[in-house]
N, C-alpha and C positions, 0 to 999 in steps of 0.2 A: 444594524445590529452589531453589537460589541465583537471584537475579536478575541480569540484565544490562542495561545502559544503551546504547541504540543510537541513533545520530544518524541523523535521517531528513531527507531533503530532497524538496520538492514541485515536480514539474514545473509549470510555468505560473506558480504563486505565487512561486517562488524562496525559499521560506521553508526554514530549517533549524532542527530542534528535537529534544531528546532524548526518547525513551520507555523507560521501565523495564518490563521484561517478564521473566517466568520462563524460564530458560534451556530448558526442556523444553515450553514453550508451542508451539501449534500457529501457523502463519501466520494462521489465521482470528482467533485471539486478538489477534495483533499488529495486523490491520486493525481490530479493535474498539478497541484502545488508541489507535491513531493517530486514528481517528474521533472518540473521545472527547476527546482531547487538543486537537484542532484545533476542536472544537466544530462539525463540519460540518452536524450536525443543526439547528443554528440558521440556517444560511445556504443550505443546499441541500435538495433532496428525495430525494438518493439514500441508500442504505444502505451499512453499513460493508464489507459483502461485494462492493460494486460498486468499491471501491478496488482498483487492481492495484499490486502491490508487486514491486519488482526487487532482487536482491543488488546491492549497489553495489561488486562486486568482479570485475574482469577476470581471466581466466586469464592466466598469465605467458607470454610469448614464449620459445620455445626452451629450455625446462627452467627457466626463472626462476619464482620464486615469485609467486602471485597477489598483488595489492596492492588495498586498499581505495582508493576515490575520496578525492581529497583535497579538503578544504575550503579552496579558494583562489579567486583571482580566475576561473580558468577554470570553476568550478562555475555562476557566474551565466549564462554563455554556454549551458552544458550545459542548464541548467534552463529556459532561455527558448526553447530549440529543441525540435526533435522528439524522441521517444523513441528513446534509443541501444539498438539491438537487441543490442549486445555485452554487455548486462547480462541475467542470467538472470532470467526471470520466475518468481516464488514462487507455489506452488499453496497454496491454502487448507488442505489437509489435511496439508502436510509439517510435520514437527517441527523447531524452531529448533536443537535440540542435536545434530543430525546432524553428523559431523565435517567434512563438506565444506561445511556453511553456517556455523553459529555455534558448533559443538562444541568447538572448540579456540580460541575467540574470545578474543583479548587487546585490551585497550582501548588504543588508540593516540590520540595527539594529532592533532586537525585532520583527522579521517577521517569520512566519510560511509558508513553501513552499508547503509542502505535508501532506495531511490528510490521515490516515490509518485506514481502517475498517477491523477489524478481522473478520473471517468467523463465521458463526453459527457453533459451535462445533459439533453438531449432524449431520449437513449436511456434514461436512468434514469426519466424522467417516463412514458414509454410503458410500460416495465416495470411501474411502480408501478400504473398505470391497468389493465393487464391482470391484475395480482394482486388489484385491487380487484374487477374483474369476477368473478373465479374465486372469490374467498374471501368477500368482504365485501358485495358487491352484492346487495339483496334480490331474489329471483327475480321478483317481480312487476313491478319495475322493468325487468328484462331482456326479460320477456314483453311488456308494455305499451309500453315505450320511455319516454323522458322526457317529462313533461308540459309 
């Protein structure tokens, strides 16, 4: 299947970068590609699946066609603020090639296609601790407690 290059922008960081991904990939694969491209594993303790992705496209008003978010001066303000709920949250099991998502995707200039929300670091740390207790922690440590 052909690849598509999506422009991604990260809330809080304000960074914009391209990611190449197969058109028929799942959103979970896009999460992994973004995680790897940004090398988050070197700076944070969360997993790729903790990234929240949004389609950077709003529905058109009164019969107008939907438009991708423009990469212009207003983007900086958007990325430094709160998450805009007008953008649709992407589910990890969704396929990118559905017509309503990126199926009929045509590369335009100065457009953002995916908004990325990083997880709250404290939530990710708690989740990792419980995963450690559930999967990796030796049973004798759980029964005895730390020494």
